[in-house]
C-alpha positions as CSV (number, residue, x, y, z in Angstrom):
1,M,-1.9,-10.4,-1.5
2,T,-3.5,-10.0,1.9
3,S,-2.9,-6.4,2.9
4,A,-5.9,-4.1,3.3
5,P,-7.0,-2.4,0.0
6,L,-6.5,1.3,-0.6
7,L,-10.1,2.6,-0.8
8,P,-11.7,6.1,-1.2
9,N,-12.3,8.1,1.9
10,P,-15.6,9.9,1.5
11,T,-15.3,11.5,5.0
12,D,-12.1,13.4,4.2
13,P,-13.2,17.1,4.6
14,R,-10.6,18.2,2.1
15,L,-12.4,16.5,-0.8
16,S,-15.9,17.8,-0.7
17,R,-18.0,20.6,1.0
18,T,-21.7,21.4,1.5
19,V,-23.3,24.0,-0.7
20,E,-26.7,25.6,0.0
21,G,-29.2,26.2,-2.8
22,V,-32.9,25.7,-3.7
23,D,-34.7,22.8,-5.4
24,E,-37.2,22.8,-8.3
25,A,-39.9,23.9,-5.9
26,G,-37.9,26.8,-4.5
27,Q,-37.3,25.0,-1.2
28,P,-33.9,25.3,0.6
29,K,-31.6,22.4,-0.2
30,S,-28.1,21.4,0.9
31,I,-25.9,19.1,-1.2
32,S,-22.3,17.9,-1.0
33,V,-20.1,18.8,-4.0
34,I,-16.7,17.6,-4.9
35,E,-13.7,19.9,-4.6
36,E,-11.5,20.6,-7.6
37,R,-8.0,22.1,-7.3
38,P,-4.9,22.4,-9.4
39,L,-1.8,20.3,-9.1
40,T,1.3,21.4,-10.9
41,I,3.7,18.5,-11.7
42,Y,7.4,18.8,-12.0
43,L,10.0,16.3,-13.1
44,N,13.1,17.4,-11.3
45,S,13.4,21.1,-12.3
46,Q,11.1,20.9,-15.4
47,E,7.5,22.0,-15.0
48,I,5.4,19.5,-16.9
49,V,1.7,20.2,-16.5
50,T,-1.0,21.5,-14.2
51,A,-3.8,19.0,-13.7
52,M,-7.2,19.6,-12.1
53,T,-7.8,17.0,-9.4
54,I,-9.7,16.4,-6.2
55,G,-6.4,16.6,-4.3
56,D,-5.9,13.2,-2.7
57,H,-2.8,11.1,-3.3
58,P,-0.9,13.8,-5.2
59,E,2.3,11.8,-5.1
60,Y,0.7,8.8,-6.8
61,L,-0.9,11.1,-9.4
62,A,2.3,12.9,-10.2
63,L,4.4,9.7,-10.5
64,G,1.7,7.8,-12.5
65,F,1.2,10.7,-14.9
66,L,4.9,10.8,-15.7
67,L,5.0,7.0,-16.1
68,N,2.0,6.9,-18.4
69,Q,3.3,9.7,-20.5
70,G,6.6,7.9,-21.0
71,M,8.5,10.7,-19.4
72,L,9.7,8.2,-16.8
73,K,10.7,4.6,-17.5
74,E,10.2,1.7,-15.1
75,T,14.0,1.6,-14.8
76,D,14.4,5.2,-13.8
77,Q,15.3,5.6,-10.1
78,V,12.8,7.8,-8.3
79,T,14.7,9.2,-5.3
80,K,11.9,11.4,-3.8
81,I,8.5,12.9,-4.4
82,D,7.9,16.3,-2.7
83,F,4.4,17.7,-2.3
84,D,3.8,21.3,-1.2
85,E,0.2,21.6,-0.2
86,E,0.3,25.4,0.0
87,L,1.8,25.8,-3.5
88,E,-0.1,22.8,-4.9
89,V,3.0,21.5,-6.5
90,A,4.4,17.9,-6.7
91,V,8.0,17.3,-7.7
92,V,9.2,13.9,-8.8
93,R,13.0,13.6,-8.3
94,T,15.2,11.1,-10.0
95,A,18.8,9.9,-9.6
96,G,19.6,10.5,-13.3
97,V,19.1,13.5,-15.7
98,T,15.8,13.5,-17.5
99,D,15.1,15.2,-20.9
100,V,11.4,15.7,-21.8
101,E,11.6,18.7,-24.1
102,T,10.7,16.7,-27.2
103,K,7.6,15.3,-25.7
104,L,6.5,18.7,-24.3
105,K,6.6,20.2,-27.8
106,K,3.8,17.8,-28.9
107,K,0.6,18.0,-26.8
108,T,-2.8,16.3,-27.4
109,R,-5.9,17.3,-25.5
110,T,-7.9,14.1,-24.8
111,S,-11.6,13.5,-24.3
112,G,-13.1,13.2,-20.8
113,C,-14.0,15.1,-17.6
114,A,-11.3,17.6,-16.5
115,V,-9.8,17.2,-20.1
116,G,-6.7,15.1,-20.2
117,T,-3.4,15.9,-21.9
118,V,-1.1,13.5,-23.7
119,F,2.5,14.6,-24.5
120,G,4.4,13.2,-27.5
121,D,3.1,10.4,-29.8
122,M,0.0,8.9,-28.2
123,M,0.9,5.5,-29.7
124,A,4.5,5.6,-28.6
125,G,5.4,2.4,-26.7
126,L,2.7,0.3,-28.2
127,D,4.8,-1.1,-31.1
128,G,5.8,-4.6,-30.2
129,L,3.9,-4.5,-26.9
130,S,2.9,-8.0,-25.8
131,L,0.4,-8.3,-23.0
132,P,0.3,-11.6,-20.9
133,D,-2.4,-14.1,-21.8
134,T,-3.6,-14.4,-18.2
135,P,-7.0,-16.0,-18.3
136,V,-9.9,-14.1,-16.5
137,H,-13.0,-15.8,-15.1
138,T,-16.2,-14.0,-15.9
139,S,-17.5,-14.9,-12.4
140,T,-15.0,-12.5,-10.9
141,F,-16.4,-9.6,-12.9
142,Y,-19.7,-9.9,-11.1
143,D,-18.1,-10.1,-7.7
144,L,-15.9,-7.1,-8.4
145,S,-18.8,-5.1,-9.8
146,Y,-20.8,-5.8,-6.7
147,Q,-17.9,-4.8,-4.4
148,I,-17.2,-1.5,-6.2
149,N,-20.9,-0.6,-6.3
150,H,-21.2,-1.1,-2.5
151,T,-17.9,0.4,-1.4
152,P,-18.3,3.8,0.3
153,S,-17.1,6.4,-2.2
154,L,-17.0,10.0,-3.1
155,Y,-19.3,9.2,-6.0
156,M,-22.0,8.1,-3.6
157,E,-21.6,11.3,-1.6
158,T,-21.3,13.9,-4.3
159,G,-21.5,12.4,-7.8
160,A,-19.5,14.2,-10.5
161,I,-16.5,11.9,-10.2
162,H,-15.0,8.8,-11.8
163,G,-13.5,5.7,-10.1
164,T,-10.9,3.2,-11.2
165,A,-10.0,0.0,-9.3
166,L,-7.0,-2.3,-9.6
167,C,-8.1,-5.9,-9.0
168,Q,-6.6,-9.3,-8.7
169,G,-9.0,-12.2,-9.0
170,R,-12.0,-11.3,-6.8
171,Q,-10.0,-8.8,-4.7
172,I,-9.8,-5.0,-5.0
173,L,-6.3,-3.9,-4.3
174,A,-6.6,-0.1,-4.8
175,Y,-9.6,2.0,-5.7
176,M,-9.0,5.7,-6.8
177,E,-11.5,8.4,-7.7
178,D,-11.0,11.8,-9.4
179,V,-12.9,14.3,-11.6
180,G,-11.1,12.9,-14.6
181,R,-10.9,9.1,-15.2
182,H,-7.3,9.7,-16.6
183,N,-6.3,11.0,-13.1
184,A,-7.7,8.0,-11.4
185,V,-5.7,5.7,-13.7
186,D,-2.5,7.7,-13.1
187,K,-3.0,7.4,-9.4
188,I,-3.2,3.6,-9.8
189,A,-0.1,3.6,-11.9
190,G,1.9,5.6,-9.3
191,W,0.7,3.4,-6.5
192,M,1.7,0.2,-8.4
193,H,5.2,1.6,-9.1
194,L,5.9,2.7,-5.6
195,N,4.7,-0.6,-4.1
196,G,6.3,-2.8,-6.7
197,I,2.9,-4.3,-7.8
198,P,3.2,-6.6,-10.9
199,A,0.6,-6.1,-13.6
200,A,0.4,-9.4,-15.4
201,D,-2.4,-10.9,-13.4
202,K,-4.4,-7.7,-12.7
203,V,-7.6,-6.3,-14.0
204,L,-8.4,-2.6,-14.3
205,Y,-12.1,-1.7,-13.6
206,T,-13.2,1.8,-14.4
207,T,-16.5,3.7,-14.4
208,G,-15.6,5.9,-17.3
209,R,-15.8,5.4,-21.1
210,L,-13.3,3.1,-22.8
211,T,-11.5,5.8,-24.8
212,S,-8.2,5.5,-26.7
213,E,-6.4,7.2,-23.8
214,M,-7.8,4.7,-21.3
215,V,-6.9,1.8,-23.5
216,I,-3.3,3.1,-24.1
217,K,-2.6,3.8,-20.5
218,T,-3.9,0.3,-19.4
219,A,-1.8,-1.4,-22.1
220,L,1.4,0.6,-21.2
221,M,0.9,-0.3,-17.5
222,G,1.0,-4.0,-18.6
223,I,-2.5,-4.8,-17.4
224,P,-4.1,-7.3,-19.9
225,T,-7.8,-6.7,-19.0
226,L,-9.9,-3.5,-18.8
227,I,-13.5,-3.4,-17.7
228,S,-16.0,-0.6,-17.6
229,R,-19.6,0.1,-16.8
230,S,-19.7,2.6,-19.7
231,G,-19.4,2.3,-23.4
232,F,-16.6,2.3,-26.0
233,T,-15.1,4.6,-28.6
234,A,-14.1,3.2,-32.0
235,W,-10.5,4.1,-31.7
236,G,-10.4,2.6,-28.2
237,V,-11.6,-0.7,-29.6
238,D,-9.1,-0.5,-32.5
239,I,-6.2,0.0,-30.2
240,A,-7.3,-2.7,-27.8
241,R,-7.4,-5.2,-30.7
242,Q,-4.1,-4.0,-32.0
243,V,-2.3,-4.7,-28.7
244,G,-4.4,-7.7,-27.6
245,L,-6.1,-6.1,-24.6
246,T,-9.2,-7.7,-23.3
247,L,-11.8,-4.9,-23.5
248,I,-15.1,-5.3,-21.7
249,G,-17.7,-2.5,-21.5
250,R,-21.4,-2.0,-20.5
251,M,-20.8,-4.1,-17.5
252,R,-24.1,-3.8,-15.6
253,G,-26.2,-6.4,-13.9
254,R,-25.6,-9.7,-15.6
255,K,-24.7,-8.1,-19.0
256,F,-21.4,-7.1,-20.5
257,T,-19.9,-6.8,-24.0
258,C,-16.4,-7.8,-24.9
259,L,-14.9,-6.2,-28.1
260,G,-11.3,-7.4,-27.8
261,G,-9.1,-10.1,-26.3
262,Q,-11.9,-12.6,-26.0
263,H,-9.4,-15.4,-25.9
264,R,-8.7,-14.7,-22.2
265,L,-12.3,-15.1,-21.1
266,V,-13.3,-18.2,-19.1
267,F,-17.1,-18.3,-19.0
268,D,-17.7,-19.9,-15.6
269,Q,-20.6,-17.8,-14.3
270,D,-24.2,-19.2,-14.2
271,L,-26.0,-16.1,-15.4
272,S,-29.3,-17.2,-13.7
273,Q,-27.5,-16.7,-10.4
274,V,-26.6,-13.0,-11.0
275,P,-29.1,-10.6,-9.5
276,D,-30.4,-7.6,-11.3
277,E,-28.5,-4.4,-10.5
278,D,-30.1,-2.1,-8.0
279,K,-31.2,1.0,-9.9
280,K,-30.0,3.2,-7.0
281,L,-26.4,2.1,-7.9
282,R,-26.6,3.1,-11.5
283,R,-24.4,6.0,-12.4
284,K,-25.6,9.0,-14.4
285,G,-26.2,8.2,-18.1
286,A,-25.6,4.4,-17.6
287,Q,-28.8,3.5,-19.3
288,H,-27.6,5.2,-22.5
289,D,-24.2,3.6,-22.9
């Protein structure tokens, strides 16, 4: 795949603004803060949810959310995605009739920034799921980590945001950011679906914690390897082991920990050649994960 990657646009004036305040010494200070706005998602005529998001790529977010919730199947024909910026509404339209009433009756609030929501049985779709045994070379992890840490991003401008990147080998294909890590993953899912991107040989890299929701979404997307700079939750690890997902956390500098799917790892990196991570690139709380 040789096309240019889809990367964050930290210069987009819609996504952040400057706020005036004072510092600890009472001196005037200006900082850039991330915007946060609602997006109401419809599936045809049915209102599904209102998500808090930074506002970029609403079409990808709406479609990815519905796919990751199981409200849309890969085989469903999406005919159009309408976005009304003034009303802050995204409508995903399909050729066939959809019925999501059963799922809407059961709602689970998930952990994480901006608080995610899962409809229906969180584990639905995992029974019998088989992820491809695509090998992953550990040397690619370090290349990807370096690229992501040095890619201009909203995080570098404002903080208070999570990033998720879809990768193939040593290449970043798409890098999304949002106030909630679940939103960033949903944007990736929507982008993959609209562009017909296969998942079997991909790696998902996230800056957020490896929670049950993150593991479930990655597995349902068919991606066999999930990497994070942050730590794990116990249920996230349990689910990863259940479905055979390669789960790698605490990826910083030359260190990482793999708690699932070790059989895919090809240890081809000379660790003595991996430089120490620049402290300026460490995200908030990284030293505690």
